[in-house]
C-alpha positions in Angstrom: -15.6 13.3 -13.8 -14.9 10.3 -16.1 -13.5 7.0 -14.9 -10.6 7.4 -17.3 -9.2 10.3 -15.3 -8.6 7.8 -12.4 -6.0 6.1 -14.6 -4.5 9.2 -16.3 -0.9 9.7 -14.9 -1.0 13.4 -15.9 -3.7 14.5 -13.5 -3.4 15.6 -9.9 -3.4 12.7 -7.4 -6.5 14.2 -5.7 -8.4 14.2 -9.0 -7.4 10.5 -9.6 -8.5 9.6 -6.1 -11.9 11.4 -6.4 -12.5 9.7 -9.8 -12.4 6.4 -8.0 -14.9 7.3 -5.3 -17.0 9.6 -7.5 -20.7 8.9 -7.3 -23.5 8.9 -4.8 -23.0 5.5 -3.3 -19.3 4.5 -3.5 -18.2 6.2 -0.3 -21.2 4.8 1.6 -20.4 1.3 0.3 -16.7 1.6 1.4 -17.9 2.8 4.8 -20.2 -0.2 5.2 -17.6 -2.7 4.0 -15.1 -1.3 6.7 -17.0 -3.4 9.2 -16.4 -6.7 7.3 -17.8 -8.7 4.4 -21.3 -8.1 3.3 -23.7 -9.7 0.9 -25.3 -7.5 -1.8 -28.8 -7.8 -0.2 -27.4 -6.6 3.2 -25.8 -3.6 1.5 -29.0 -2.7 -0.3 -31.0 -2.9 2.9 -28.6 -0.5 4.7 -28.7 2.0 1.9 -32.4 2.8 1.1 -32.8 4.2 -2.4 -29.9 2.2 -3.9 -31.2 0.1 -6.8 -29.8 -3.4 -7.5 -28.5 -2.2 -10.9 -26.6 0.8 -9.4 -25.3 -1.4 -6.6 -24.0 -3.9 -9.0 -22.4 -1.2 -11.2 -20.7 0.5 -8.2 -19.4 -2.8 -6.8 -18.0 -3.8 -10.2 -16.2 -0.5 -10.5 -14.8 -0.7 -7.0 -13.7 -4.2 -7.7 -12.1 -3.1 -11.1 -10.2 -0.4 -9.2 -8.9 -2.9 -6.7 -10.7 -1.6 -3.7 -13.3 -4.4 -3.2 -12.9 -8.2 -3.4 -15.9 -10.3 -4.6 -16.1 -13.9 -3.3 -18.6 -16.4 -4.6 -19.1 -19.4 -2.3 -19.8 -22.7 -4.1 -23.1 -23.4 -2.3 -26.7 -23.5 -3.5 -28.1 -21.0 -3.7 -24.9 -19.1 -4.7 -23.6 -16.8 -1.9 -21.7 -13.7 -2.9 -19.8 -11.6 -0.4 -17.9 -8.3 -0.9 -15.1 -7.1 1.3 -12.4 -4.4 1.2 -9.0 -5.3 -0.2 -5.9 -4.0 1.5 -5.9 -1.2 -1.1 -9.5 -0.4 -0.2 -8.6 -0.3 3.5 -5.8 2.1 2.6 -8.3 4.4 0.9 -10.7 4.1 3.8 -8.0 5.2 6.2 -7.0 8.1 3.9 -10.7 9.2 3.8 -11.0 9.3 7.6 -9.5 12.8 8.0 -11.9 14.0 5.3 -14.8 12.5 7.2 -13.7 14.2 10.4 -13.5 17.5 8.5 -17.0 16.9 7.2 -18.4 16.3 10.6 -16.7 19.5 11.9 -18.3 21.4 9.0 -21.7 20.0 9.8 -21.3 21.0 13.4 -20.3 24.5 12.4 -23.3 24.8 10.1 -25.7 23.5 12.7 -24.2 25.9 15.3 -24.4 28.9 12.9 -28.0 28.2 12.0 -29.2 27.7 15.5 -27.6 31.0 16.7 -29.2 33.0 13.9 
């Protein structure tokens, strides 16, 4: 899915929403940022396998979409923190029922497999 679809007014709202969170790491980053501001290094440590390049790209896209706020503190060394915007918190709340459904699905799959 292309990022352009997130801004196309002629697509389904679900498609536009998924285009914003599409990718391997964005939902995990949103989930981590729900607990409060985090520095990039903290986010990388909590998500093994996430490279610095991909983290930077994902955070820039989330910031461009208005979901994440980047704050650079004027101290040496520079300190950067990321947090959810109000719009990002709205998305996080909207994703909560989907998360619940996913957990129920996993429980169902686990129950089905163990009874086979």
